[in-house]
N, C-alpha and C positions, 0 to 999 in steps of 0.2 A: 699281495691281497688286494682284492678290489671289492669296494662295497659303496654303498650310497648312503650319504648323510644329507639332512636337511639343515637349511639355514634357518635359524629362529629369527623373530621379529627385530630383535637388537642386533642383528648380524652375528649371532654366535653360532658355532657349530659343535655339535657334541660327537667325539670321536668314539669308536667303538672300544669296549673295554679290553679285548684283546691285544687291540692295537697299543693302547695305553699301557698295559702290563709288558708287551714285548719291548716297546721303546722306552720303558721305565719313566713315563710321564706321569706326573703327579699334580694335583692342584698348585698352581702358582710356577710351574715349569714355562719357561719361555720358549716359544716356538718361532722359527723363522719361516717365513711364507713367501716363496717365489714364484712368479709368474713363468711358466716354461711353456711356449709355444700357446696353444688354446686352454692350457691347464695350469694347475697349482702343484708344487712342491712342498711339502711341509716337512721340517726336520727340527728336532729338539736342540737348543743351544746348549753346547758344554758348559759346565759350572767353571767360572774362573779360577785359574790357580793363585797361590799366594803370590808368584812372581808376576803374574798378570795384573793383580791388584796393585802390586807395587809400581808396575810401569804406568798404570793409569794415574796413581797419584802423582808420579814423577812427571807425567805429561801435563797435569794440571799445575805443576810449578812449585809445588810445594817441597819437592825433593832437589831443586836445583841449588840449594844451599843446605848447608848442615843442618840436620834436624836438631831441635831441641830435644831435652828427655820427655817433656810433656807432649810434643807431636808424635814422637816415636811410640809413646805409651798409647796415644790415640789410636795409631795406625793399630799396633798389636791387639788393641780392645775391640777395633772394628773387626779384625781378621777372627779372632776369637769368636765374637758374636755371630759372624757369618758362618763359621764351622759349627757352632753349637745349633743354629737354625737349620742347617743341612742335615745334621744328626737326627733331629726332632722329626723332620719330613720323611725319613727312611723308615 
């Protein structure tokens, strides 16, 4: 699909509704914009999996030692909140 969009004064771009629907892009969806030659390549970022979230937490250092019950509960709560927010957006 090829279409023309305008850049608003704040630098915002409004994508066509059919593009948004086909690519399952909703308000709040993160998009990756890459320069390719003289143009731009726009793709939605995939939602992180539970495994990826745990890897991020581990990389931050909190999982390099054994987690306390409180920390494990916090991780589970954050994951549950993330999933609930994702369900509401559908």
